[in-house]
C-alpha positions in Angstrom: -8.7 -11.7 21.6 -9.3 -14.0 18.9 -8.8 -11.5 15.4 -10.2 -12.8 11.9 -8.7 -10.4 9.6 -10.3 -10.2 5.9 -8.7 -9.0 2.9 -8.4 -9.3 -0.9 -4.7 -9.8 -1.2 -1.9 -11.3 1.7 1.4 -12.0 1.1 3.1 -13.3 -1.1 1.7 -10.7 -2.9 3.5 -7.3 -2.7 1.2 -3.8 -2.3 0.4 -1.5 0.3 -2.8 -3.5 1.3 -1.0 -6.8 1.2 2.2 -5.3 3.8 -0.2 -4.4 5.5 -2.2 -6.7 7.0 1.0 -9.2 6.8 2.4 -6.9 9.3 -0.5 -6.6 11.6 -1.1 -10.0 11.6 2.5 -10.9 12.3 2.7 -7.8 14.9 -0.7 -9.4 16.6 0.6 -12.3 17.3 3.7 -11.0 18.7 1.2 -9.2 21.2 -0.4 -12.9 22.3 -3.3 -12.4 20.6 -4.9 -15.4 18.2 -5.3 -14.4 14.6 -6.3 -15.7 11.2 -6.6 -14.7 7.8 -8.6 -15.5 4.9 -8.1 -14.1 1.2 -8.0 -15.0 -1.9 -5.6 -17.7 -3.7 -2.7 -16.1 -5.6 0.3 -16.9 -7.3 2.8 -18.3 -5.0 0.7 -18.8 -2.4 1.3 -22.3 -1.6 4.6 -21.6 -0.4 3.0 -19.6 2.4 2.2 -22.4 4.2 0.6 -21.5 7.5 -2.0 -22.9 9.7 -4.0 -19.2 10.2 -3.7 -18.2 6.6 -6.7 -19.0 4.7 -6.6 -18.8 1.0 -9.4 -18.9 -0.9 -10.8 -20.2 -4.5 -9.7 -17.2 -6.8 -10.3 -15.9 -10.3 -8.5 -13.3 -12.6 -10.5 -9.6 -11.9 -11.9 -8.9 -15.5 -10.6 -5.3 -15.5 -7.4 -6.0 -13.2 -6.2 -8.7 -14.5 -3.1 -9.0 -12.2 -5.9 -9.2 -9.2 -7.6 -12.2 -8.1 -11.0 -11.8 -6.7 -12.2 -14.5 -4.0 -14.8 -17.2 -5.1 -16.2 -18.9 -1.5 -17.2 -22.0 -2.0 -20.0 -23.2 0.3 -18.4 -23.9 3.0 -16.7 -20.5 4.0 -20.8 -18.9 3.3 -21.5 -21.5 5.5 -19.4 -20.5 8.5 -19.0 -24.1 9.3 -15.2 -23.7 10.4 -16.6 -20.6 12.6 -13.4 -19.1 15.4 -15.9 -17.4 17.7 -13.6 -14.4 16.9 -13.6 -11.2 19.3 -13.2 -9.1 16.8 -13.1 -9.1 12.7 -11.3 -6.7 10.7 -12.0 -6.5 7.2 -9.4 -4.7 4.4 -11.8 -4.6 1.3 -15.5 -3.6 0.3 -15.6 -6.3 -2.2 -16.2 -10.1 -1.3 -14.1 -10.6 1.4 -15.3 -8.1 2.6 -18.8 -9.3 2.7 -17.5 -12.5 4.3 -16.1 -11.0 7.2 -19.4 -9.4 7.4 -20.8 -12.8 7.1 -18.2 -13.8 9.9 -18.8 -11.3 12.4 -22.9 -11.8 12.2 -22.6 -15.8 13.2 -20.1 -14.8 15.9 -22.0 -11.8 17.3 -19.3 -9.2 17.0 -17.8 -6.3 16.1 -16.4 -5.2 12.6 -13.5 -2.6 12.3 -12.6 -1.5 8.8 -10.0 -0.4 7.4 -10.5 2.2 4.2 -7.0 1.4 2.3 -8.0 2.5 -1.1 -9.6 5.8 -2.7 -11.7 3.4 -5.5 -13.0 6.6 -7.5 -9.1 7.0 -8.9 -9.8 3.1 -10.3 -12.9 4.0 -12.2 -10.6 4.1 -15.3 -10.2 0.6 -15.2 -14.3 0.1 -16.1 -15.1 3.4 -17.7 -11.9 3.7 -20.1 -12.1 7.5 -19.7 -15.3 7.8 -21.2 -18.4 10.2 -20.5 -20.0 8.0 -17.7 -16.7 8.2 -15.6 -17.7 11.1 -13.4 -21.1 9.0 -12.7 -19.0 5.8 -11.9 -17.1 7.8 -9.5 -20.4 8.8 -7.7 -21.6 5.8 -7.7 -18.4 4.8 -6.0 -18.8 7.8 -3.3 -22.3 6.4 -2.4 -21.0 2.9 -2.0 -17.8 3.7 0.2 -20.3 6.0 2.4 -23.0 3.0 2.4 -20.0 0.3 3.6 -18.5 2.0 5.9 -21.3 3.4 7.8 -23.0 -0.1 8.1 -19.0 -1.0 10.1 -18.9 -0.3 13.9 -15.4 1.3 13.4 -13.1 2.5 10.2 -9.4 2.9 10.2 -8.3 5.5 8.1 -4.3 5.5 7.5 -4.0 9.6 7.2 -5.7 12.7 7.7 -6.3 12.9 3.7 -8.5 9.8 3.7 -10.8 10.8 6.7 -11.4 13.9 5.3 -12.5 12.2 2.4 -14.5 10.0 4.1 -16.3 13.0 5.9 -17.0 14.2 2.6 -18.9 11.2 1.4 -20.9 11.4 4.3 -19.5 8.9 6.3 -20.6 8.7 9.9 -19.3 5.7 11.8 -16.4 6.8 14.5 -13.2 6.8 12.2 -9.8 6.2 13.7 -6.4 7.6 12.1 -3.8 4.7 12.5 -0.8 5.6 10.0 0.2 1.9 8.8 3.5 0.8 10.1 6.6 -0.9 8.8 9.5 -2.8 10.9 11.5 0.4 10.1 14.7 -1.6 11.5 15.1 -4.0 8.7 15.2 -0.9 5.9 18.3 0.7 8.0 20.6 1.4 5.4 23.9 0.4 7.6 22.7 -3.4 7.6 23.1 -4.2 3.8 27.0 -4.0 3.0 28.3 -3.0 -0.5 28.9 -7.1 -1.5 24.9 -6.9 -1.2 24.2 -3.8 -2.9 26.2 -4.7 -5.6 24.9 -8.3 -5.8 21.0 -6.6 -6.3 22.5 -4.1 -8.8 24.0 -6.7 -10.8 20.7 -8.8 -10.5 19.1 -5.2 -12.1 21.4 -5.5 -14.7 22.7 -2.1 -13.0 26.7 -0.9 -14.0 29.3 0.0 -11.8 29.2 4.0 -11.7 25.6 4.0 -12.4 23.4 5.7 -10.1 19.3 4.7 -9.5 16.2 6.6 -9.6 14.0 3.7 -8.2 10.5 3.1 -8.2 8.7 0.6 -5.7 5.6 -0.5 -6.1 2.3 -1.2 -8.6 3.0 -0.6 -12.3 -0.4 1.0 -13.3 -2.0 3.9 -14.7 -2.5 5.3 -10.9 0.6 5.9 -10.0 1.4 7.9 -12.7 4.9 6.7 -13.5 4.4 7.7 -17.5 5.6 11.4 -16.0 9.3 10.0 -14.4 8.9 8.7 -17.3 8.3 12.6 -19.4 10.6 13.9 -18.0 13.7 11.3 -17.4 15.5 12.0 -20.9 15.8 15.4 -19.9 17.2 14.2 -16.1 19.5 12.0 -18.3 21.1 15.0 -19.8 22.1 16.5 -17.3 23.1 12.8 -15.2 23.8 10.5 -18.1 25.1 7.9 -15.1 21.3 7.5 -14.2 19.4 4.7 -14.6 16.0 4.3 -14.1 14.8 1.3 -12.1 11.0 0.4 -11.6 10.2 -2.7 -8.9 7.0 -4.2 -9.1 4.0 -5.8 -11.6 0.8 -4.9 -12.9 -1.2 -4.0 -16.3 1.0 -0.6 -17.6 4.0 -2.7 -17.6 4.3 -3.5 -21.7 2.4 0.2 -22.0 5.6 2.0 -20.2 8.2 -0.2 -22.0 6.6 0.7 -25.2 6.9 4.6 -23.8 10.7 4.6 -22.8 11.7 2.8 -26.3 9.7 6.0 -27.9 11.2 8.5 -25.8 14.7 6.8 -26.7 15.4 6.0 -23.1 14.7 2.1 -23.6 17.9 0.9 -22.6 18.5 3.2 -19.4 15.0 2.2 -18.0 14.7 -1.1 -16.6 12.0 -2.9 -15.0 12.5 -5.7 -12.5 9.0 -7.4 -12.2 7.7 -8.3 -8.5 10.1 -9.1 -5.8 9.6 -10.8 -2.3 8.3 -8.7 -0.3 11.0 -10.8 2.6 13.5 -8.9 0.2 12.2 -5.8 -0.3 14.5 -3.6 2.0 17.3 -4.7 -0.4 16.0 -3.3 -3.7 15.4 0.1 -1.8 19.0 -0.5 -0.4 20.5 -0.4 -4.6 18.7 3.3 -5.5 20.4 6.7 -5.0 16.9 8.8 -5.7 13.5 7.1 -4.7 10.5 8.8 -7.1 6.7 8.8 -6.7 4.3 11.1 -9.0 1.2 9.0 -7.6 -2.0 11.4 -6.5 -3.7 8.2 -5.5 -2.3 7.0 -2.3 -3.8 6.9 0.9 -0.5 7.0 3.4 2.3 6.2 1.1 3.9 3.1 2.6 6.4 3.5 -0.1 7.7 7.1 0.5 8.6 6.1 4.1 10.3 2.5 3.0 12.9 4.9 1.1 13.1 7.1 4.1 14.0 4.9 6.1 16.2 3.1 3.7 18.0 6.5 3.4 17.1 7.6 0.6 16.4 10.9 -1.0 12.5 11.0 -1.8 11.6 13.0 -4.8 7.3 13.1 -4.8 4.8 15.4 -6.0 2.5 17.5 -3.6 -0.1 14.8 -2.1 -2.2 15.7 1.1 -0.6 12.1 2.0 2.4 13.2 2.7 1.5 16.1 4.9 3.2 15.9 8.2 5.6 13.0 6.7 7.8 15.1 3.6 9.2 18.4 4.5 10.2 19.7 1.3 14.2 20.5 2.0 14.8 18.5 5.2 13.8 14.7 4.8 12.5 14.7 1.1 11.6 16.9 -1.9 8.3 18.1 -3.1 7.1 19.4 -6.6 4.2 20.8 -8.2 2.7 18.6 -10.3 3.9 19.9 -13.6 7.1 17.9 -15.6 8.9 20.9 -15.0 8.4 20.8 -11.7 9.3 17.5 -11.1 12.2 17.9 -12.8 13.6 20.7 -10.9 13.2 18.3 -7.8 15.2 14.7 -9.7 17.7 17.6 -10.1 17.7 18.5 -6.7 17.4 14.8 -5.3 20.6 14.4 -7.3 22.3 17.2 -6.5 24.7 17.2 -3.1 21.6 18.7 -1.1 20.1 15.4 -2.0 22.6 14.0 -0.3 22.1 15.7 3.0 18.6 15.2 2.4 18.8 11.1 2.4 21.0 11.6 5.6 18.1 12.8 7.8 15.9 10.8 6.5 15.9 7.5 8.5 15.1 9.2 11.9 12.5 11.4 10.4 10.2 8.2 10.1 10.7 6.1 13.5 7.9 7.3 14.5 6.2 4.7 11.7 7.4 1.7 13.4 5.5 -1.8 13.6 5.3 -2.0 17.1 3.3 1.1 17.4 0.8 0.2 14.4 -0.2 -2.7 16.0 -1.0 -1.2 19.7 -3.1 1.7 17.7 -5.1 -1.0 16.1 -5.1 -3.4 19.5 -6.8 0.2 21.2 -8.9 0.6 18.2 -10.3 -2.9 18.6 -10.8 -2.9 22.3 -12.9 0.7 21.9 -15.1 -0.9 19.4 -15.6 -4.3 21.2 -16.6 -2.1 24.3 -18.8 0.1 22.1 -20.6 -3.2 20.8 -21.2 -5.5 24.2 -22.2 -2.1 25.8 -24.6 -1.0 23.8 -28.4 -1.3 25.5 -26.1 -3.1 28.7 -26.5 -6.5 26.1 -24.7 -7.9 23.6 -26.4 -6.7 20.6 -25.7 -7.2 16.6 -25.6 -4.2 14.6 -25.8 -5.8 11.4 -29.4 -7.3 11.9 
């Protein structure tokens, strides 16, 4: 198949959507498909020079200054370089998504869409929590319903997201396909003690210190502030523990100030972003991985941490149903600070070590190969439905 992937973020950016799209591109090509990727230009994208990856002119998004939004030129809008795709896969509900639909109209092919992000959790960046926030969330729900219902098929990374889309009124066919990963690269047995020590020194971790780790976007919706709030009490119990935050985002400065105000500044390390192709090395320095986010659609970092042999402590969320079983392959807590503290204490105890040992085998089902196979099957269903409608080629977007 000739496949076009349209996304607002792509490698070398590090986030869930970029990782998912990059992994899918790689796996689909290994399966013999021709894949073209279209994404906004981003920092360091000039280092990623491949003929099938097309970075479009972009500008910073006013509300999320660490993200760029594409500004397609006339060449892209006129689709002068059409590849005559068999299917388009959009991974955004915004400009690049519209460009993908435009291409699908030109090539008379179906569109599959992955709903990666629950946008109603991000209205804060526009409303700043003011009285209009509820109205903004309502508009986002209506927009998401409208967007998904105009496409041929929707991929949901979890049952949580599928149920949410159904509550919005989405009637398009929905396939639940968890994003996969290259499970093998996170195998803790592949990382030598020498390599771990090198990365620990790079991050400023001293010998004998243990690491509470969080990897991902440093932003309000990730609820990292809750981890900082409970860390002083955790540090009283385990003085050797350091909190290491790997990633970049708009809340980085605010969290640095918060750590100083709490008197834990010297025990909190923010490393900044790290290359995706080396991210397994940063998981390898952790002892316990913690996330208090309520906005994940699937939670790839949880799975990556478990594959890396870490004890994951997470605030309960429906995206983790079937992924983490409390006391078996991870530790789940209620949303309160007190409950999260108890979970972290368990994580750094002997119980946490036993859980970490069981974690890698529990996530083997999230392989990249299985992910690509499932998406490929979704594509074929979409193509069959599209071209079988009324026994002829029709364009559902006209």
